[in-house]
N, C-alpha and C positions, 0 to 999 in steps of 0.2 A: 504494499499500499504506500503511495507516495505521501510525503509529508506535505502540509499546507501552511501557508501564513495568511494573515488578515489582508484583504483587499480594500482599497479606498474607495469612497463614493465616486461614481462616474457621472457626468452631466448627460442627461437623457435628451431624446428628440421627441417632438410631437407632430401630429398631423390633424387636420380637420378635414373630413369628407363629409358628403351630402347624400341622402338617400337616393336622389337623383342627380344627374350630372348639371351642376350649375356653372362652373368655370373651371379652367384648367388650374387656377391657384388653389381650389379646394382639396387638390391631392398632393400638395408639396409638403415634404417634411421639413421642419426647421428647428434649430435649437429652442428648447421650452424656455420661455421667458419666465423670470422670477416675479411673483405677484404677492403682495401682501394679503390677498384674500384667497382663501382655500374653498372657492365655490365650485359646484359640480362642472361648470364650464371652464374652469381655469385650467389652461393647457399644462401648467405646471403642478397639477394637483396629485400626481403620482410620480414616483421615481423607481429606478431599478438599479441594482449595483451587485457587484460580486462581493461575496462574503469572504472567500479565500481564493488563493492561487497555489499552485503546486510550488514547493520549495526550489526546484530546480529552475523555475521561471522568475525566481525572487529578484533578480537584477534587470529584468525586462520591464520597463515601466509601462509598456503596452500591455503585458499581461495582468496589470492590476486594474486597467480599464475594460479589456476585452477578453473574450475566451479564445486563447491562442495555443495550439499544440501541433506537434509533429508526431504522427502515429503510424504504426504498422498495421496492416489488415489483420482483422481479428481482435483488435484492442478495443476495450471498453473503459470509458473514464466517466468521473462524476464531478459536477461543479455545484457548489451551492450560491444561491442567489437570494436578494432580499428585495421585496417590493415594499415601497413605503406610501403611505396614504397622507398626504400633506393638506387634505382638505378638511371642511369642518362637518363632513357627514361620511357614513359608511359608504364604501366604495366596492362594487363587484368588478373584479379586474380579470379579464381573460389573459392568459400567459400561453404564447405559442411561438414555434419558430417559422421564419419566412425566408424565401430566397433572397439572394443578393448578388451583386457583381461589381466589379471595379471597372468603370468605363470613364475615359476622357479625364483621368486624375481624381475622380470622385468615387466614394463608396456609395453604392445605390442600392437601396432595398426595395424589393417589389411590393406591389399592393398586396394586402391581406396576407392569407396563408398560401401564396404562391410556393410551389414546391420545387426543390432540386435534391440533388443527392444528399446534401447535410440535413436537410429538414426531415428525410425519410430515416435518417439514422438517430435523430434527436427526439428524445422522449423526456416529458416533465412529470414530476409526482403528482402534480395537479394542474388540471388544464384551466381551472378558474380559482380565484380567492376571494373571499369576503373579508375586507379589512376595516376595521372601525376607524373612526375619526383620529387622526394623528398616530395611528398603529402602523405596524409592520407585519409581514408575513414571509417566512422562508419557504423556499422550494429547492428541489433538487433537479439538476438537468443532468441526464444520461445520455451520452453519445457513443453508441455502439457501431464501430467500423466493420462492415462485412468482410469476410475472409476474402472475398473476390474483388475487393475495391480497387479500382484502377489508381495508379499514382497520380499526384498533382495536388495543387492547392485549391480550396473550394471555400466559398463564402456564404454566410448566412446572418440574420439578426434574430436575436431572442426578445420578442416584443411583449410587453405589458401594456393592456389596452383597456380603456373604459368607454362607455358610450351612454349618452343620455336618452337613448331610445328614439322612437319617432313621434314628433309632435303632431299636432292638428294640421299644422301647415307643411307636412312632409319632409322637414329638415332633420337630419340626424347629425349630431355633433360627436365625432370620435376623437378621442385623445390616445396616443400611444408613445411610449417611450421605449428605447431599446439598447441592448448590448451587442455589438459587432461579434461574430464569430469567424475566426481565420483558421481554417483546418487543413493541415497538409498531411497528405498520406503518402508514405514512402513504399519500399518493398520492390519486388520483381515482377508484379503483375503487369499484364498488358495495358497499354494506354486506355484512356477512357473513350467511349463511342462518340464518333462524330462524323457528320456527313455534310456534303455541299452539293447545291444544284450548279451545273455548269451551263447548260443551254436549254432552251424550249423550242420545239419544233411543232409547227401547225401542219396538219394533214388531213386528207379526206380518204376514207377507204372505199372499196369498189362500189358500195351502195351510195357514195356521197355524203355520208355521215362524218361530221367534224371530229377530230381526234387531236389532243394535244400530247406531246411526248416530251418528258424532262429527262434529261441526262444527269444521273445522280452518281457522285464518287463518294466512297466510304474512306474518309481521312483519319479516322480513328483506328483504336486497337482492339475494338469490339464489333461483332456482327450487329447489323441493324435490320429491322423489319419494318417497313415503311408503309404508312397510311396517310390519307390527308385529303385536301380538297383543292379545287380550282375555281377561281373566280373571273369573269370577263367584265370589262367595262369599255364602251365603245369610245375610241380616242376623240371623235367629235360628237356631241349630243350627250344625253343622259341615259342612254340605254345600257343596261347591265343584264348579265346572264350567269347563272349558277346559284349556289355552289354545286360543282359536280364532284362526285366521289372519285378518288384514285383507284385504279383497278389493283386489288389486293394480290399478294402473293410475291411481291419483290422482296427479297433478302439479298444483303450485300455483305460479303466477308471483308475484312480489312484489306484496303488496297484495291477493291474490286469497283467497277463502273458499270452500270446497266441503265437502260431506259425505264422509265416509270411512265405508264400509259394512263391517260384521263379520257375516257369516252365522253364527248359532249352530247348529251341526250336530247337537246333541243335542235331545231333547225335554225342556224344562225348564218348570218351573212359572212362575206369574206373578210369584212373588217377594213382598216386595221383594228385591233383590239388591245387594250391594256390587259395583259394577262397576270394573275397572281396566283402562285400555287404555295399552299402551306403544307409541309410535310412534317410527319412526326414518327418518332421512335422511341417508345418509353417516355422519358421526361425531356428528351430532345424535341425542339420545335424549330425548324428552319423555314423562313419566308423568302420567296425570290420572285422577282418582277421582270417582265420582258414585253416589248411590243411585237405581236405577231400578225400576220395575215394568212388566212386560209386560201389554199389554192381553188381556181374555178372547177377543176375537174378532179377525179380521182388522182391522188399522187401526195407528194411530200414537198413542203417548201423548205427553203434554207433554214438551218439552225440558227437561232439568235442567241447571243451571250445574255446572261441574266445579271441584274443587280440584286445584291443580298443585304438588306439593312442589318446591323449588328448591334441593335440596341435591346436592352432587357425588356421583357414583357411588362407593360404599363409601369415604367419606372417610377419611384418615389425617391428624390434626392434628399439626402442627408446632409444637413449642414447650408441651407439656403438662408437668405437674409431674414431675420426675425421680422421686419417691418411688413413683408410680403404676407406672412401668416397673420400678423395682428389685423391688417387692412381687411383680408378675406374673412376673418372670423367676425369682425366688426359688422362688415356688411351683411353677412348671413344673419346675424343676431338682430340687427337693426331692421331687416326686411322682416323677419319673423315677427318682431314687437309690432310693426305697422299692421301687418295682416291680422294679428290678434285684436289691435284696436278697431280695425274696420269690421271685423266680425262681431264684435260687442256692441256697435252703434247701430 
């Protein structure tokens, strides 16, 4: 058993989100501002920190703020956390892991409980905690790295979240604060699964039906089983078509490239079309775009190179300006109060 030493309190992050999509700023994570009032809507009303860190990492200041470790496949570790209620009322706090990534120099946590490898390995002793006014509650985080885990570093966030529920005006205010997870896996296992779409090709079969073929290359160290959908939108005008399901049965071993076929089950014009294909294998999700044109007669058009955006799914940036959060929250609450006043007159 590893020895542990006390960890210091870390500053959390918070977000405000609505029950319906109101504005992009409502999904932005920012440092939690300090407030003298511990109200239910106070973004600083809850906090989360590590209780202790392994003695082997005692000299690493990052290990006192974040869960950091380098593990071999098959290893199980435990970390204690403490959730603090800084408000003036009892808080029901949900605690859960969420996916994260490092993009353009920023540590980015995905919305809600978006999954990745680390989140599937991470369990908490309690998924929710009821904490009285000014109180604290401890929980245990268990991370079990599978024996077949691929080497490499992975990222996640351990979130503590409270919500004020749904009001009559449909506005829901959510506050969450988190601890980053940096988990590096060593060992001699094959690389993790990965694939990319290289080209898309428009074609028509002998019956004149439209088909889209995506050439996919397995760039990782694991086999992938591909599924997904294709959507079309006319380059000029508002016409859209799809989604069309990928023909199942395509499995790629590491290093292999094969075509993935998507039958277009509607009668569509030649185009040109903006084609978007979304392919999945397990937790992997790759999206690619191309402009394609179907041939007039049965045959195959020229292959078109794709563009593949590399942004995390519905990202939430940790560490954005505090003022943006305060402005968005104030706007939501002001609008809610106005609606309540109108409803009472």
